[in-house]
C-alpha positions in Angstrom: 79.4 42.1 -53.2 76.3 44.2 -54.1 73.9 43.5 -56.9 71.3 45.9 -58.3 67.9 45.0 -60.0 65.1 47.0 -61.4 61.6 45.9 -60.3 58.2 47.0 -61.5 55.7 46.5 -58.7 51.9 46.8 -58.6 50.8 48.0 -55.1 47.3 48.3 -53.7 46.8 52.0 -52.7 48.0 52.4 -49.1 50.1 49.2 -49.1 53.4 50.6 -50.2 54.7 50.2 -46.6 54.2 46.4 -46.9 56.4 46.2 -49.9 59.2 48.3 -48.4 59.0 46.5 -45.1 59.4 43.2 -46.8 62.4 44.5 -48.7 64.2 45.8 -45.7 63.4 42.6 -43.7 65.3 40.6 -46.4 68.3 42.8 -46.2 67.6 44.8 -49.4 67.5 48.5 -49.8 65.8 50.9 -52.2 68.0 53.1 -54.3 65.2 54.6 -56.4 61.4 54.5 -56.1 59.2 56.3 -58.7 55.4 56.1 -59.1 54.7 55.4 -62.8 50.9 55.5 -62.7 47.9 55.3 -60.4 44.4 54.1 -61.2 41.5 52.2 -59.7 43.0 51.6 -56.3 46.4 50.4 -57.7 49.7 52.1 -58.1 52.6 51.1 -60.4 56.1 51.8 -59.2 59.5 51.5 -60.9 62.2 50.7 -58.3 65.9 50.0 -58.1 66.8 47.6 -55.4 70.3 46.8 -54.1 71.1 43.6 -52.2 74.2 41.6 -51.1 72.6 38.3 -50.0 71.2 36.4 -53.1 69.5 33.8 -50.9 67.6 36.5 -48.9 66.7 38.3 -52.1 65.3 35.1 -53.6 63.3 34.5 -50.5 61.8 38.0 -50.9 60.9 37.3 -54.5 59.3 34.0 -53.6 57.0 35.8 -51.2 56.4 38.8 -53.5 55.3 36.7 -56.4 52.9 34.6 -54.4 49.2 35.4 -54.6 48.7 38.3 -52.3 46.5 41.4 -52.1 48.8 44.2 -51.1 51.5 44.1 -53.8 52.8 42.0 -56.7 56.1 42.0 -58.7 55.2 42.7 -62.3 58.7 42.5 -63.8 62.4 42.1 -62.8 65.6 43.1 -64.7 69.1 42.6 -63.4 70.9 45.9 -64.2 74.3 44.1 -64.5 73.1 41.6 -67.0 74.4 43.4 -70.0 77.8 44.0 -68.4 78.5 40.2 -68.0 77.4 39.1 -71.5 80.6 37.4 -72.9 82.5 37.8 -69.6 84.1 40.8 -67.8 87.1 41.3 -70.1 87.4 42.8 -73.5 90.9 42.5 -75.0 91.8 45.2 -77.5 94.8 46.9 -79.0 96.3 50.3 -77.9 95.7 52.0 -81.3 92.5 52.6 -83.3 92.1 50.6 -86.5 89.3 52.2 -88.5 90.5 51.7 -92.1 93.1 50.1 -94.4 95.6 52.9 -93.7 95.3 52.4 -90.0 95.8 48.6 -90.5 98.9 49.0 -92.7 100.6 51.9 -90.9 99.5 51.8 -87.3 99.3 48.1 -86.7 101.6 46.4 -89.3 104.1 49.3 -89.0 104.1 49.2 -85.2 104.6 45.4 -85.2 107.4 45.7 -87.7 109.1 48.4 -85.6 108.7 46.2 -82.5 110.4 43.3 -84.2 113.2 45.7 -85.4 113.7 47.0 -81.8 113.8 43.4 -80.4 116.4 42.4 -83.0 118.6 45.4 -81.9 118.5 44.2 -78.3 115.9 46.7 -77.1 113.1 44.2 -76.3 112.7 45.3 -72.8 111.4 48.6 -74.1 108.7 47.3 -76.3 107.9 43.7 -75.5 104.4 43.2 -74.1 105.6 40.1 -72.2 107.1 42.4 -69.5 103.6 43.9 -68.8 101.7 40.6 -68.9 100.8 38.5 -65.9 99.0 35.1 -65.9 96.0 34.6 -63.5 95.9 30.9 -63.0 93.3 28.5 -61.6 94.2 24.8 -61.4 91.3 22.3 -61.6 91.6 18.6 -61.0 91.3 16.6 -64.3 88.2 14.4 -64.5 86.7 11.9 -67.0 83.8 14.3 -67.6 85.1 17.9 -67.9 83.5 20.0 -65.1 82.2 22.8 -67.3 80.3 24.6 -64.5 83.4 24.5 -62.2 85.7 25.7 -65.0 83.3 28.6 -65.7 83.0 29.5 -62.0 86.8 29.6 -61.6 87.2 31.6 -64.8 84.7 34.2 -63.7 86.8 34.8 -60.6 89.9 35.0 -62.7 88.3 37.5 -65.0 87.3 39.6 -62.0 90.9 39.6 -60.7 92.3 40.4 -64.1 90.1 43.5 -64.2 91.4 44.5 -60.8 95.0 43.9 -61.7 94.7 45.8 -64.9 93.0 48.8 -63.3 95.3 49.2 -60.4 98.7 48.3 -61.9 98.4 48.9 -65.6 99.5 45.3 -66.3 97.8 43.1 -68.9 96.3 40.2 -66.8 95.1 37.1 -68.6 93.0 34.4 -67.0 94.1 30.8 -67.5 92.5 27.5 -66.4 94.9 24.6 -66.2 93.5 21.1 -65.6 95.9 18.6 -64.0 96.2 15.0 -62.9 99.4 15.0 -60.8 101.2 17.9 -59.3 104.3 17.1 -61.3 102.2 17.5 -64.5 100.9 20.8 -63.2 104.4 22.1 -62.6 105.5 21.1 -66.1 102.4 22.8 -67.6 103.1 26.0 -65.8 106.8 25.9 -66.8 105.7 25.4 -70.4 103.7 28.6 -70.5 105.8 30.9 -68.3 107.9 32.3 -71.2 105.0 34.5 -72.2 104.5 36.2 -68.8 106.4 38.5 -66.5 104.8 37.0 -63.4 102.1 34.5 -62.4 99.4 34.4 -59.8 97.8 31.1 -58.7 94.4 31.7 -57.1 94.0 28.1 -56.0 94.7 24.4 -56.8 91.6 22.2 -56.5 91.8 19.4 -54.0 95.1 20.7 -52.5 95.3 21.8 -48.9 98.9 21.1 -48.1 101.1 24.3 -48.3 104.0 22.0 -49.2 102.6 21.7 -52.7 102.8 25.4 -53.2 106.3 25.5 -51.8 107.3 22.7 -54.3 105.8 24.8 -57.2 107.6 27.9 -56.0 110.9 26.1 -55.8 110.7 25.1 -59.5 109.5 28.4 -61.0 111.8 30.9 -62.7 109.2 33.7 -62.7 107.8 35.8 -59.8 104.8 34.0 -58.5 102.2 34.7 -55.8 99.2 32.7 -54.6 95.9 33.7 -53.1 95.9 31.0 -50.5 99.6 30.8 -49.8 100.5 34.5 -49.7 97.5 36.9 -49.8 95.1 35.4 -47.3 97.8 34.7 -44.7 99.1 38.2 -45.1 95.6 39.8 -44.6 94.8 37.5 -41.7 98.1 38.3 -40.0 97.6 42.1 -40.5 94.1 41.8 -38.9 95.4 39.7 -36.0 98.3 42.1 -35.3 95.9 45.1 -35.4 93.3 43.6 -33.1 95.8 42.3 -30.5 97.6 45.7 -30.4 94.3 47.5 -30.1 93.2 45.2 -27.3 96.6 45.5 -25.6 97.4 41.7 -25.9 101.0 40.7 -26.6 101.3 38.1 -29.4 103.9 36.0 -27.6 101.6 35.7 -24.6 98.5 34.9 -26.7 97.0 31.6 -27.7 95.8 31.3 -31.2 93.2 28.7 -32.3 92.6 27.5 -35.9 89.6 25.4 -37.1 90.0 24.1 -40.6 93.5 23.1 -41.8 94.5 24.2 -45.3 97.2 26.0 -47.2 96.4 29.4 -45.6 96.1 28.1 -42.1 99.3 26.1 -42.3 101.3 29.1 -43.4 99.8 31.5 -40.9 100.7 29.0 -38.2 104.3 29.3 -39.3 104.1 33.1 -39.5 102.7 33.3 -35.9 105.5 31.1 -34.7 107.9 33.5 -36.4 106.4 36.4 -34.4 106.8 34.5 -31.1 103.3 33.0 -30.8 104.1 29.4 -29.9 100.7 28.3 -28.7 98.7 27.7 -31.9 95.9 25.2 -31.5 94.3 23.6 -34.5 91.6 21.2 -35.5 90.4 19.6 -38.8 88.2 16.6 -39.6 91.0 15.3 -41.7 93.6 13.4 -39.5 96.3 13.7 -42.2 96.0 17.5 -42.2 96.2 17.4 -38.4 99.5 15.7 -38.7 100.7 18.2 -41.2 99.6 21.0 -38.9 101.7 19.5 -36.1 104.7 19.3 -38.4 104.2 23.1 -39.0 104.5 23.7 -35.3 100.8 23.7 -34.3 99.2 21.8 -31.5 96.4 19.4 -32.7 93.4 19.5 -30.3 89.6 19.7 -30.3 87.2 22.5 -31.3 86.0 22.5 -27.7 89.5 23.2 -26.4 90.0 26.0 -29.0 86.8 27.8 -28.1 87.6 27.4 -24.4 91.2 28.6 -24.5 92.2 30.6 -27.5 92.5 34.4 -27.4 92.4 34.6 -31.2 90.2 32.2 -33.2 90.7 31.8 -37.0 87.8 29.9 -38.6 88.7 28.5 -42.0 86.1 25.7 -42.2 82.9 24.8 -40.4 84.4 21.8 -38.6 82.6 22.3 -35.3 79.2 21.6 -33.9 76.8 24.3 -32.7 77.3 23.0 -29.1 81.0 23.4 -29.4 80.5 26.9 -30.9 78.4 27.8 -27.8 81.7 27.5 -25.8 83.0 30.7 -27.4 83.4 33.4 -24.7 83.5 37.1 -24.0 86.8 38.8 -24.7 87.9 36.6 -27.6 88.8 37.8 -31.1 87.1 35.8 -33.9 88.2 36.1 -37.5 86.1 34.0 -39.9 86.5 32.9 -43.5 83.2 31.0 -43.4 79.8 32.5 -43.7 77.8 32.4 -40.5 74.1 31.6 -40.4 71.6 33.6 -38.2 72.1 31.2 -35.3 75.9 31.5 -35.2 75.7 35.3 -35.6 73.3 35.3 -32.6 75.8 33.3 -30.5 78.6 35.8 -31.4 76.4 38.7 -30.2 75.1 36.8 -27.1 78.6 35.8 -25.9 80.0 39.3 -26.1 83.0 38.5 -28.3 85.5 41.3 -28.1 86.1 41.5 -31.9 84.5 39.8 -34.8 85.8 40.0 -38.4 83.6 38.5 -41.1 84.6 36.9 -44.4 83.4 39.9 -46.3 86.0 42.1 -44.6 88.8 39.9 -45.9 89.3 41.2 -49.5 92.5 40.1 -51.3 91.9 42.7 -54.0 93.3 45.3 -51.6 96.8 43.7 -51.7 97.4 41.4 -54.6 98.0 44.0 -57.3 100.6 45.6 -54.9 102.3 42.3 -54.2 102.6 41.6 -58.0 104.0 45.1 -58.6 106.4 44.8 -55.7 107.7 41.4 -56.9 108.2 42.7 -60.4 110.2 45.7 -59.2 112.4 43.8 -56.8 113.0 40.8 -59.1 112.2 38.4 -56.4 110.6 35.1 -57.4 108.5 34.6 -54.2 107.6 36.2 -50.9 109.3 34.3 -48.1 108.1 34.2 -44.5 110.3 37.1 -43.4 109.2 39.4 -46.1 105.5 38.5 -45.5 105.9 39.3 -41.7 107.8 42.5 -42.5 105.1 43.6 -44.9 102.3 42.8 -42.4 104.0 44.9 -39.8 104.3 47.8 -42.2 100.7 47.6 -43.3 99.7 47.5 -39.6 101.8 50.6 -38.8 100.2 52.4 -41.8 96.8 51.4 -40.6 97.6 52.9 -37.2 98.8 56.2 -38.7 95.8 56.5 -41.1 93.3 55.2 -38.4 91.7 53.0 -41.1 92.5 49.8 -42.9 94.0 49.8 -46.4 91.4 51.0 -48.9 91.0 49.8 -52.5 90.7 53.4 -53.8 93.0 55.1 -51.4 96.5 54.2 -52.6 96.6 50.7 -51.1 98.4 49.1 -54.0 101.1 51.7 -54.2 101.7 51.3 -50.5 101.9 47.5 -50.6 104.3 47.6 -53.5 106.5 50.1 -51.7 106.4 48.0 -48.5 107.6 45.0 -50.6 110.5 47.1 -52.1 111.7 48.9 -48.9 
């Protein structure tokens, strides 16, 4: 994620270096710098700044707006502010409607023709349902509606709807469902599925057991994928296979370690078993999830044992102490879905970890449009373990041929869809 802001800064003549040094020290970079005016020992600059760490940028601003002699921030404007007003989506029709004739002929005429075609049994040709997918976020029902939580989830759904629409041509609609019990959630989804060709569940709040997703899948009549049950396990498996092959480690002989038990880690445990890796160690603060992990074929243990013995470490949650993290050793592969602080990044560097994959490198946008397209073309309702493993192997082979990972703007979605079909 990168954000861009416009700053107007007043600099004491000869002190521009102090401003730029502070920017770079906080992880920001300058895209444009233009002197607007110069007078009486002061210079005014218009700048465009790009940053990816909001906390670091806020720390820069806090220092820059304090009373100081070398420079001061005069004004700030977020360049993306206009683009988010009212959300990221703008739903509109396919035809222009500029006057009464357009309304009567183009819109009403087209709608009447569509109804006529449907009544003649040609609905597959013209119904928008076959091009519409639901992007669903499921939030636990509370006495007080969690407005901020709902809006945060909806923002992510809007983002993913834009991605799906751009790369597949499908109409993707964001939906928030509040639920009390899982049975109620299933009934709600079943009640809306008639208006969609496929569904994608980004997450279910307060649910970590993969069995819940399996229950939902078993009762759905439409193709359905999930971020945490399908997409993340697939991406993590691809990354694991790639790094093990590159480092000449055989998966059946490797020991995997998982810290943080949730839907994604439970499924990847099963996938690793399916590929012959039978030593999958795991830890979570929640004892119930540890029991579920063992039922999935994992070996419940401690963070210390995982950091001491695993060849591949998958970090889903920060359920370890800094002393335990210090036990990480040279030659290990670490794939993290948590953001590291400066101390933890320093330990990774100090210990000489063989490979480190950060959260920012795991982007489901690279694969989920292709998974949706592939399911729609095959007619399958879900992606079983065998298909997920097979798809991971194909992506890994493609990566070896291209000598680069799948790229958002280099045919990734067509490739993933094809791998699902073949």
